N, C-alpha and C positions, 0 to 999 in steps of 0.2 A: 833626473837622476843625479845623485851626489857625486861630484867629480873632485871633491876635496877630501884627501886621504885622512886629514886632521879631525874631520867630522864623521862620527860614525854613521851607519846607514840607519836613519832615523826610522824609516818605515819598518824594516825588519826588527829594530829595537823595540818599538812600541807594540808591534804584533807579538813578539815574544813575552812582553810584561802582560799584555791582555790575555793571551793563551794561558800563562801561568795563573793569572787570577781567576779565570774561568775554571781551570782545573782544580784549583783549591777550593773554589766555591761550590763546584758541582761534583764533577768527576772527569778525569781524562778519557773515560769510556764514552762520554757523552759530547766530546769536542772534536770538531773536524777543522783542520787548518788548511787553508786554501783549496776548498772543495772544487773539483773540476768537472766539466761536462764537455761533451763534444757538440759542435753546431757545424754543419756542412763538412764534417770531417777534420775541423780545426778544434784542438782543445782549448778551452777557455776557463778562466777561474770566475766562480759564481759568488764568492765572497772571500774575505780574509780569514774570518773565523766564523764557525757555525756551531751553535750549542743546541742540541737536540734534547728537549725536555718534554716527553711525551707528546701531547697535542700543542705545545708551545715551542717555537724555535726562536732563539735570538741570533740574528744575522748582524754580524759586526764588520763593518767597513773602516779601515784605517787609511786616512789621507794625511800626508805630511808635506811640509814645504819648508824649504830654506829661504827665509826672507832676505830681500836685498839690503845692503847697507843703508843706514839712515832710517830704518823702519823699527828702532828700538822700542819707541813710545807710542805708535799709533799704526793703523792699518789704513793706508790711504785707498783711493777709489780703484786703483788698479789691483791692489791686493784683495780688495773686498770683491771684485769681480772674478779673480782667480778662485777665491774661496768659494763663492757661489757656483762656479763651474765644476769645483771639486764635489760639491754636495751634489750636483746634477750628475756627476759620474757614479757617485755611490748609489744613487737611485736607479741609474741605469744597471748597475751591477746587480741591485736587487730584483730588478724585472728579470734579468738573465737567469737568476736562481729560480725564480718561479717558472720560468721557461723550461729550465732544465728538469725540474721537478715534474712538470707536467708533460714532458716528451714521452712518447711511447717507449717501453722498454727500460725506463729509468727505475732503479729499485734502491739503491743505497749509496751512502759515501763511505770512505774509509776514515775512521777515526785516528786520533795521533797516536795510537798503539798499532795502527795498521789492521784493525779489525773493521768489518762492515757494520754500519749502522742503517738499519732499514728505515726509510724516510716514507712515512705514510702520505700519500696524495691528499689524504684528508685532514691535513693538517688544520687545526681551528684557529691558530693565531701565530703570526709571525711578526716578530718585532725587529725592526731596523735600527741599529745604533751606530751612529757615525762618529768616529774619533778623529778630530782635526789637531794634529800636533805640529807646532812650529818652532824653528830654530834659526838664530842669527848666524851669519856667515862664520863667526868664531867659534861656533858650537855652543854658545851660551843660549839661555831662554829669553825670550822678550820680556819687557816689563808690563805689558798691558794684558787685559784680560778680553777675551773673545765672548760675546754673547749674541745669541741669536735672536732677533726681535719679529721674525716672521716664520710661520710654519706652513706646511703645505700637507696635503694628503691625496692619495691616489687610490681608487676602488681597483682591486685585482680580481679578475674571474677565475 
């Protein structure tokens, strides 16, 4: 969590931008911000942004990180490991969304306008998009580019 008041809440800032992009590209009626579900009586977040497009859904996870001083030009081993864990958390949250959708009694999420979106359990395709945003302690952006060189896939029933 960001403890420096000089740096904006990066996660919220990026989620706001992504929500606006999705609303402009599709329609606010199709966008769900922070869809929630209950597991063992505890409310959990299933995604950061969900875009329901008929039989296809875009599941967007935003992960952010304030890098330590001295990491302006490269991402070292420790930060690379943190990045990998964040991607793992995004996949776990994606699994949680699938679990929520398949739970008995599940029927809909509320869109950004507060209206229910019926979410069919027969979704043909769900696409996970992970956005990883980094900032330096002074609030500036680092000079390096991050590129994934490995991929993974998981079959969901």
